[in-house]
N, C-alpha and C positions, 0 to 999 in steps of 0.2 A: 723405739718410739719415733714417729715421723718428725722431721725437722720443723714442720709447720706448727707443731703444738708445743707450747711452753710447759705444759704439765699433763699428767695422766687424766685429770678431770676433763680437760678440753677434748682430748683424744676420745675418751669414752662417750662424751656428750655427742660429738659428731658421729660416732659409730652408731649410737642409739637412734639418732635422727636419720640414719641411712646414708650418711655422707662419708662412709669409711673408704670408699673407692675414689674419692676426689683427689686429684693430684695437686701437690703444692707447686705453685708457680710464683717464684719470687718477683717482687715489684722492684724494678730497677729505675733509677733516675736517668733521664736523657743526658748523655755526655755533653750536649750543647746547651740546652735550655734548663735542665734540671728538673723538668716535670716528671712525676712518677708515671709508671706504666709504659715505659719505652720497651719495645719488643724487637725492633729491627737492629740486627748486629752488623758490625763492619764485616764484610765478606772476606776481607783479607786476613785480619788478625783475630776476629771473633771476640775481642775483649771489650770493645766500645759498643754501647747500645744507644739507639736514637729513636725519637718519636716517629720520624719519617725521613724521607730522602732529603728534604730541604734542610733539616737540622744536621744531617750527616754532611751535606755539602758545605754548610756554614762553618762546621767545625774542622774541616779537612786540613787547613793550614796548621792548626794547633795539634791535631791528632797525627799528622803525617809522620813525624819523627819517631814517635813511640810505636806506631803501626808497623813501620818498616823494621824496627828492632825486634818486635815480637814475631812478626811473620818470618823473618830470617832465622830466628832461633830454633 
């Protein structure tokens, strides 16, 4: 069963409606502002996600220590 569905009923309903080939895309909160739908990842560690470049820049001082640790691992 696809991770996007909590139960078999939902999976079958989507398949019956023709949405069986739709890929599940998790909604991530921005690491800076917390808004849902962040899609831009830190290019160094790939673990932090951001709404845009402005949020990434605003969060750099906070994220820097964990980014270096993850990137070097």
